[in-house]
N, C-alpha and C positions, 0 to 999 in steps of 0.2 A: 326612372327613380321615383318612388312614392315617398321617400323620406323614412319609410319603416326600416330600410336597410341601414340607417344611421342610428346606431345604439345611443349615441350621445343625444340625439333629439328625443328619443323615446324616454331616456332618463330624465331629461328636462321636463317632458310633458307629465310623467309619472310624479315627479316631485311637485309640480304645479297642483295636480289633482289631489295628492295627499296633503299638501300644505294649506289649500283653500284659497290661495291667491298668488298672482305672479310676483308681488313684492315679497311675500313670506318665502316663496320658493327661491327667489333670487338670493336672499340672505342665507338660506340653507346651502345652496350651491356656491356661495361666495362669488357671484358674478353680478353685473349690474342689471337693473330691471329692464332697461332698453334692450340689452343683449339677450335676455331671456325671452322678451316679447318677439324679437326677430327670429329666434329659434322656434318658437311656437308658430309663428306665421309660415316659416319654411316647411314645417311638418304638415300644417294644413293645406298649403298649396300642393305639396307633393301627394297628399292623400286625396285631395279634391273634395273635402268635406270640412265643415266646421266642427271643431272639437269642444269649443267652450262657447257659452253664452255670456256676454259681458253687458253690464249696464253701469251706471255711475257708482252703484254701491255694492253690487253683488256679482258673483261669478259662479256659474254652474256648468256641469258637463252636458253636452248634448248626448242623445242616445248613442251616436257613433263614438263620442268620447268615452262614454261608459264601457262600451265594448272594448275600445282600445286600451283602457286602463287595465282591464282584466288580462288582455293579451300581452300588454307591455310587461306586467309583472312576471308572467310566465316566460316571456322571451328574454328579459334580462336575467331571471333566475337561471335559465339554461345557459346564457352566455357566461355568468359568473361561475357556474359549475364547470363549463368547458375550460375556463381560464385556470381554475384551481387544478383540474387534472393536468393541464400543461405545466403548471408550476411544479406539481409533484413529480411529473415526468423528468423535468429538468433537474430537480434536486435529488431524485432517487438514483442511487448507484445500481445499475443493473447490466446484465449481459454476461458474456463468458470470458474467462481468462485462460490462456495457455501459458503456464509458468514453467520455466526450466531452472533447475538449481543443481549445484554440485551435490554428489550423493550424500555425503555425511551431513552437511548443513541443511540439505532438503529433508533428509529423513527425520532428524531430530529437532529442527528449529522451524524451517519454512512450513512444514506440514501443520505444526501447531499454530503458526501465524495465519495460515490460510483458514484453519478452522475458526479462530478468533475473528478474522475478517468477515467470514460469512455470517457469524452471529451478529455482527454490527450491520451487515448489508445482506439480508437473506435473499434478495433478488439476483445476487451474483452466483453463477456457477463457475467451477474451475477444474482444471486438470493440472497435475504436477508431474513433470518429467525429471527423472534423476539421472544426470549425465556427467561424467568426469572428463570426457574428451572435449576438446574445443568444438563448439557447435557453430553451424552456419545459421545464425539466429533467425534471419528473415526468411531464408530459403526453407527452413524447417517449420516456419509458421508460428514462432513463439511470440507472445505479447510482452512478456517481462521475464527477466532473468535475475536470479540472485547467485552471483558468481564470485569466485576467489581466484587470486593469482593474476597472471598476465592475461589481459584481454586481447585476443588476436583477431576479433571479428570487426572489421571497419564499418559494418552497417548498423552498429549500435551507438547510442549515446549513454555513458555510464555516469553514475553518481556514487562517490565513495560514502559508505554508510557505517563502516566499522573497520577497526584494526584488530586483527586476530593474532594474539600473542602465542608464541610457540615455546615448548620446553623439550629438552632432551630427557628421555625417560627409559627405564628398564626395570625388570622385576628384581626384587631382592634375591631371589634364587640365582639370577644370572650374575649379579654382583658378587655372590659368595664364591662362584666358580672362577670368574675372571678377575676379580679385584675391583676395587672402587677407583675410577680414574679421578685425578686431581688437577689435571691440565688437559688443554685441548689435544695435545699430541698423544696422551694415554688413551684417548677414545678408541684408537685403533686396535686396542687389545680386546675390544668386544665386537661380536659379529653385528653388522649393520643391516637394517631393513629400511628400504626407501619406498617412496610412492612411484608407481609405474609411470604415470603421466608427467612428462618433463616440465610442463608449464606450472606445476606446483612447487618447483624450486628445491625439492628434497629427495631427488633420486639417488644421488652419490656423494653428496657433500653438504656441509653445514657451515655457515659463517657465524662466528661468535664475537661478541663485543664486550669489553670491560674497560670502562673509562675511555681512554684514548687508544686502547690496544684493539686490534682486530686479527683474528686467526681464522683460517679456513681449514676445516678437517675434511679430508677426502677419503672415500672408502671404496672398496669392492664389495658391492651388496651381496649378502647371502640370500635375501629375499626382496623381491619387488612385488608389492601388492597394489591393487587398484583403488583402495580407499583407505583413509586414515583410521576408520573403524576397524578394518581388518588388521591393520598394523597394531592398533591398540590391543586387540584380542591376542594377536601373536606375541606381543611384548609381555602381556600378562602371563602367557603360557611359557615365558622364558626363552623365546626364540631369538632375541636380539635386542640391541639398542636401536631406538628410533626417535624421530622428532614428532611431537604431537601438538595439535591446537590445544591451548589450555582449557577451553571450554568443554572439550570432549573427555578430559581425564580428571575432572574435579572429583568424582566419586571414587575412581581408582586410587587417586593420591590420598584421599581422606581415609580410605579403608586399608591402605598400605599394600595394595596389590601392585602398585608401581611406585617408583621413587624417582625424584628429580636428580639429575646429575649436574655437576658443575653450576651450582646455584649462584655463584658470584658473576657468571657470564650470562649475557642475554643474547637472544637471536632477533634479528630484525623482524618485525611483524609482517605479515601479508595483509593485503587490503581486501575487504569484501565490498562488492559493488551491487547496486541495482542497475540493470540495464534495460533499456527500451529501444524500439526502432528509431534510428536517426531520421531527422528531416520530415517528421510526420506530425500532423495535428492529432494529438493523442486523445482517445475517447475518455470520458470522465472516469469510467470504472478503472481504467489503467492508471490515470493520474492519481486518483485516490489511493489505489493499492500501492504504487510506488512510494507515495508519501508515508503510507502506514508502515511499510517495511523499514523505511529510513528511520522512522520514529521509534519502532518497537524492537528491531533486531539487537541493538546494543544491549538493552536490558535483558533480553533472553540469553544472550551469550553470557553475561555477567551472572545470571542465575545458575547456569550450568557450570561455570567456573567455580562457584562457591556454593556447594550443595546445601549449606545451612540456610541460605535464602529461600530455597524451595521448601525446607522443613518448617520454617517460620511462617510461610504464607502459602500453603499448598493450593494449587489451582487458581490462584488469585487472578491470573490473566485469562482464564477460560471460564 
């Protein structure tokens, strides 16, 4: 060891040279003068040369000290630059995300949230998989999921981020043909369309609540489709009655393409979750993304539920 490996000693020596005396440097460094003198002595012993000339009234650098001053500035500058790069590396969100989402929410909402997230964190790349079937999260290599309904995968940890309200809807044309139901029992007069995947709870029945009353209407589906977007389009075309997430039909309700049935009754909401692999030390990019989804998803759903919000502030989130 020459002492040059100890950046603390080099910093002390540089401060002495720039301050003009040990006492002045000790004040700058906020340490005692004897402590600083010991550090200088340690550096000189390690280097095997004298770095300062000292007498009663003056102090000056030896030739070796002058050379070391120049080298110390460069070495300490490089060390600071390296530390800065490490700090930036720690603080910068970077890397690749493999995200899975249910088809409809992924297509209309998560895709926009990913675009927004990448504007905030341009060193992140991502891929988005849209799947309505229950996924084997870890086996399929996903980092993060935005999921709805019953979670069947035990390998994930989930955080509830939103409640999705649902409504019974049909086209005005269908109501003209079959009549307007006024009770849950009368819903059976209309052809029913459900979601093919059973974990979304809306294949062949719907539970309705009003105050303390609860009714379950059961149907023999005339159509089973794999996404609520497909059901929405079929409902607009007059194919049947169906249950829709409120965020997906804001425009259709506002323009009269669909109408809500039994408005005095409500349907229990389904939960939306952010899922991450269980029992792991999550990388920074994943923790930041999961927090971002939890913060932003509810407002995005609200915007789509009420189209006037988008008209008043177009693209404000992008």
